[in-house]
N, C-alpha and C positions, 0 to 999 in steps of 0.2 A: 171417278165420281166427282161431278161438279157441285160445289156447295154454293147455294144462293142465300145470302143473309142480308136482311134490310138493316144496314148499319144506321140509317137515318132514325130508326126507332130506338137507338141506343145512345141517347144524348149523353148519358153519364159516362159511357165507355169512350165516346168520341172526345169529350171534354178532358177526361183523364189522360188520354193519349196525347192530346195537344199540349197539355201542361207538362208532360214528361219529356217531350222532344223539343230540342232547341230550334230545329228547322221547321219549315212549314209542314202541316198535316192537312191533306186535302181528301175529300170524299167525292163520290161519283158526280154530283151535280155542282160542285164548287167551282166558281170562276177561277181561271188560272191553271186548271188541271191539264188542259191540252198543252199549254206552254211548258209546264213542268215536265211533260213526257215527250216533248218534241225532240227528235233525234235525226241522225243523218239519213236513215232510210225512212222516207215518209210513207212507204207502203205499209209499215207496221202500225197496227191499231191496238189500242188498249181499252178495256172496260173494267177498270180495277175496282176492288172493294175499298181500297184506301191507297194513298200515295204519301210516302214519308220522305221529305227532303232532308236527308241525313247530313249533319255537320260533324259527326264524330262516331267512333265505334259504339259509344253509349247510346246514341240515337238508333243505330242499327240494331243493337241488342233489344232495345225497347220495342222496335217494330217487329222483330222476329218473335218475341214473347207474345205480343198482341195477336199475331197471326196464328201461332201455334195453339194458343188457348181457344181459338175459334175454328180450328180445323182448316184454316185458309192456307193457300200456297204463298210462298215468298219468291218474288222475282227481283232482279237487279237491273237498273237502267243507268248507264253511264253516258257514252257518246251516241249510242243508238246505231253504230255501224253493224253490230251483230245482233240487233234487237229482234225479238220474236213477239208475236201478238199474245196477249194474255187477257183472261177474264176472271173475275172474282178472285183476284190476287192482291196481296199487299206488296206494292212495288216500292222498293227503296231506290231513290235516286241519289247518286253519289257526286254530282257535279260540284257541290260546295266543298268537297273534301280535296282541297288543292295543295296541301302541305307536301313539300318534298325537300330532301337535302342531297347534296353530292359531296362525297368525301374523297378528294383526289388522292390522298395519301394511301387510303385502303382500297381505292378503286371500287367504291361502292356507292350505290344510290338507295335511298329509302323514299318511297312514294306512298301517298294516301290514295284512296280508291278512285278519286275523280281525276287524277292527273293524266294528261295526254303525253305521248312520246315527245312531242315538240318541245315541251318545257325541259325535259331531261336532256335532250340533244343539245339545246342551246346552253344549258348550265354546264354540261360536261365538256363541251368543245374547247373552251380556253385552256383546259388541262391536257389536251390531246387524247381525250377519252370519248368513247361512244357506247350507247346501249345497243341491245339487240332488238331494235324496233322493226316494224313491218314496212310494207311498201309505201305507207303514208304515215307521217308523224301526227296526223289528226286523230288517230285511233287511241283509245284509252289503254294505258299500260296494263292494268290488272286483267281486264277481259281478254286481251290478246295473249297475255302470258299464261293464264290458267288453261288456255286452249293449246298450249305448246308454243306456238309462235315461231314461224319459219320466215325469216326476213332476208335482206340482201347480203348478209354475211353467214348464212346458215351452213354453207359447206365448210367454212373455216372454224366456226365457233359453235355450231349446233343451234338448238332451239333456245328461245328466251327462257323457257321454263328450266332448262338445264343449268342456268346460272343463278337461280333464286337461292338465297342463303337462309332466309327466314320469312315468315309471314304471320300476320295477325288476321284471325278469322272469327266471325260470330257463327257458332253452330246452332243446330235446331233447338237446343235446350236454352238458348239465349245467353250462353257463356261467351265471353271474349277470350279466345285462346291464343297464346303465343307459341307458334309451331316452328320447329326446326328439326334437323336430323336426330336430335336426342329428346325432344319434347313432342309427343304424339307423332312418332316417325311414320306410322301408317298413313295418318292424315296428310303429313308432308309429302309422302309419295303420291297420294291420290289427287290432291288439289292441283299439283303441277302436271296438268294434262287431262284432268277429269272434269274440267270446266266448273260450273256453279252448282254441282250436285251435293256439295258437302257444307255449304254455308256461304256467307257473304265475306269475301276477303276485303278487309278494311285498310291493310297496309302490306307492302311488299318491300323486301330488301334483296338487292341483286347486284351482281358483279358488273362492272363496266369494262369494256375492251380497250386495249391500248391502240386505238385507231383515231388519228387526227385528220388524215387525208386518205383518199382512195382515187384510183383511176376508174372512172365509171361514167355512166350516162346512157343515152339512148341512140340507136340507129333506127330510122324509119325507111321502109322501102315500099314501092308501089306494089299493090296486090298482084299485078301481072307476074311478079317474080316470086310469088309465094312458094311454089314448088321448089325452086332452086334454093331459096333462102332457108326454108325450114329443113330441107335435107342437109344443107351445108352446116346449119347449126347443130343438127343431130350428130353429125360426124365430129364437128369441132368440139362440142361440149364433152364428148367422151374422152378427149385428149387432155382436158384441163385438170390441174391439181386443185387442192382445196382452197387455194388463195383466190380463186375466181368463181363467183356465183353468177349465173345468168338465167334468163327466162326469155321466152318468145311468145308473141301474141298476134292473133289476127284481130284487127280493130275495125269496127264500123262506127266511126264518129259522126255525129250529126253535122249538117251543113249550117253551122252557126258561127258568128263572128269571133267568138272566143276560141275557136278551134283553129290551129295554124292552117293557112290556106291549102297547102298540099295534102292535108289529111281530111278535109271537109267532105262529108257526104260520099265517101268512097271506102273501099276495103284496102287497108294498108297492113304491113307487117311491122311489128314493133319489137326490136331486140333490146333487152335491158341487160346491162352488165355492171358488175362491181368487182374490181380487181384490187386486192390488198398487196401492197409492195411497190416496187420501182415502177413509176409511170412509163418509162421507156420499155420495160418488159411488158407492161400491159398493152401498150401500142403495138408491140411486136406480135403479141398473142392475137390481137384483133385483126391482123392483116387478112386472114382468110374470110372473115365476115365482111370487111369493107370491100373485098374483091368479089364477093358473091353476086352482087348486083349494085347498080348505082344508088346510093342512098338519097332519098328525098331530103332528109335532115340528118346531119351527123353532129350529135351533141355529146359525144364521149370525150372526156377531158380529165386532167388532174383537178380534183376539186376538194375543198374542205368537207369533212363529213357532215357539217351542218347543212350542206346543200343536197343531202341524200334523197330528198323528195323528188328531185328532178330526174332521177333514174326511171321511175315508173310514171310520174306525172299523173297520179290518181286524182280524180276530181274531189273537191272539198265542199262544194255547195250541196245542201240536202236535196235528195231526189228519191223517187220510188225505184227500188231495185230488187232483183232476184239473182242469187248466185248459189252455185253448188260446186263440188269438186270431188275428185277421187285420187288415190295414190296409184301410181303405175310402177310395176316392178322393173320394167325395162322400156326402151323405146326403139324397137327395131324399125327398119324402113317401112314395113307394112303398116305400122301404127301411124306413122306420119302420113302415109298415103290415105289411110282411112280417115284421119282427121281432115285432110284437105278435101276428101270426097264429100263429107257431110257439112263442112263449114268453110270451104274455100271461097275464093272471089267469084266463082261461077254462080254463087247464090247472092246476087247483089241486094236483095230485099230481106235477107235473113235478119230478124229483129234481135240480134245479139250484139251488144257493144264490144264484148271481148271473149275470145276463146284462147286460152293460155296454156302453155306447158312450162313448168319450172323444173330446173335441174336441181336435184337434191344429192343424196350420197354424201360422202365425206363424213364430217362430224355429225351430220343429221342422222346417220345410221348407227352411231355409237351411243350407248347408254352413258349418262354422266355418273358421277359418284358424289352423293348417293343417287340411285336410279329414280326414275319417275314414271308416270303413266302416259306420257305423251306418245302418240301413235306415229306411224310412218317410218319406223326404224328399218324396215326392209325395202323401202321405196327408193328407186333411182330417180324418179321424176314424179310430178303431180300434174294433173290436168284440171283446169277450172273454167267455168262458164259464168258470165255475168250479162244480164239483160235488163232493159228498162221494164218497169212494172206498173205503169198507169192502168186504170181500169180497162181500157180497150184491149190491152195486151195480156191480161191476167189469165186468160184461158190458152194463150198461144205460146208465150215465152217459156213457161215451165216444160211444156211438151217438147218444144224444139231444143231447149237447153239440155233437158234430160236425154233427148235423143242423141246429142253429140257425145255425152258421157257414156251412154250405153254402147255407142259404136266402138269406143276404145276400151270398154270394160274387160274384154278378154285378156288384156295385158295388165289388168289391175292386180293389186295385192290382196284385195278383199276388204281393205280399210279405207276410210274417208277422212279428210282433214276436218276435225270437229269445228274449227272456226269457219268452215264453209259447209256445214251440215244443216244450218238453220234449225227450224222447229221440227223436232222429231215427233211424229204423230202415229206411227204404226209399230207393232212389236218387231216387225222385220227390220226396222231402221235402228233399233235401240243400241245394239252392240257394234254397229259398223265402225265407229271411230277407233276401235281398239282391237287387238288380237283377242281370241277367246280366253286366253289365260289372264290377260290384263283385265278384261271385262268381268270375269268371275271374281277376281280380287277386289275390283272396284265395288262390286255388288256387296261383298262381305263387309267392306269398310262403310259403305252406305248404310247398311242395316244397323251397324253399330252406332254410328253418329247421327243418323237421321231415320229412325225406325218408322216414323209416320209419313216419310216422304214429303216433308215440308218444302224442300227445294225440288220442285217437280215441273218447272217451266223451262221451255227451250230445249237445250241439249241434254235431255234427261236420261238417266239410267233406268228408270222405272216410269211407266206411262201414267198409272193411276194409283189411287190409294183406297184403303177400305175394302169392302166386300168385292169390289170389282177389280181388285189388284190383278194386273196382267201377269200371268206366269212367265218367268224369264227362262229361256232355254239354256240347257247346259252348254251348248255351243251355239252362239248367236248366228243366224243365217247370214251368209255373205254374198247373196245374190245382189247385183248392183242395179236392180230394176228401178230403184228410187234412192236418191241421196237424202 
């Protein structure tokens, strides 16, 4: 049920909110609202009831109480990488919450809600430590981590969520809660993998890994060698121990000057690898992949962890984008053939920037202690698709991208990575990021901490609230017709 309220007619409430919050408070027609909501994915649009530029957990609590009193939803906006469109929502922006500390003696970091991974990486590097960031350091720590977080060291250390030691969260009752394994333990379990369904996380404490350097980087091949390279990688990845994490992608990069010349305007294959340990051992492990086909670019080397972004080379400039993903239980040769059939270089005009397979397993398959709600524990691999999303392509890219995922769905686990699930809009989609058992437990905790479904935007557990509350099935459907 969508709630439409003319907040312009409530000058007293607006004024009171603005006095109570240290950061900016903006309403629908205020100048600056578009700039406040600007994010990495420019395809995401917002038509909010109000926007609160939070500077502290207190500001967040005020925003949540304001929304709850009026039956409005609350959404969170940090970097906008995983942003979803919202309407008639009180949106809390966290970009001003930039405080963080690194404790090298305890190998811990504590970050506020707006901090990006790049800040933590640079602060930890002088001590030979590294966080479990994602493929780009431009992503926000909190949003990535509450979705699980599977990065370049996932096979060795597991998810980012697995190493959270405590968190501060504002729940639907407007309380600021300090949560850890002994304080609100059910909430501690749920938030680590349950995304933003339980409140606004305003601070995270997590472990840092004893990694100062790695042997890693990228190999790029011509698309004409895609069949050989992908099958070689499939065989090769199955032989690796947990010290090596890799992924492979079919790229179709635009013909632009900022793209390296060999990769412009053509289909190429991008191997990404991160090996922890002796560089000589890493080079030895990589021999089969270097021999699979002549690399157009070989950028794999011994590197300081602070250069980890060069492995994936994800873009950092804002752009309109669409992405989805699924977990795969296994990757037999027929799955690789299927992927090549629907997304290989024989489709030169396919408007998909990236079709990717990531190698999981290892620590990613093991529950931490204490356990959490992060999905993908039985996945050996994941598949993901990303495409441009300007208006001329908005009816095309989702159909083609979903078609790629549907083609490999027979080898899926039934779950999808919640950080690549985007806005959940149908009952069939709601439970897909988790196993049926995890989903049911998440629902129970959701009803306890957020009975009115105040946090119902984006990757939601429950689609609507009030009389139109969607019934949630005992066992969520796992058809992969749409992510």
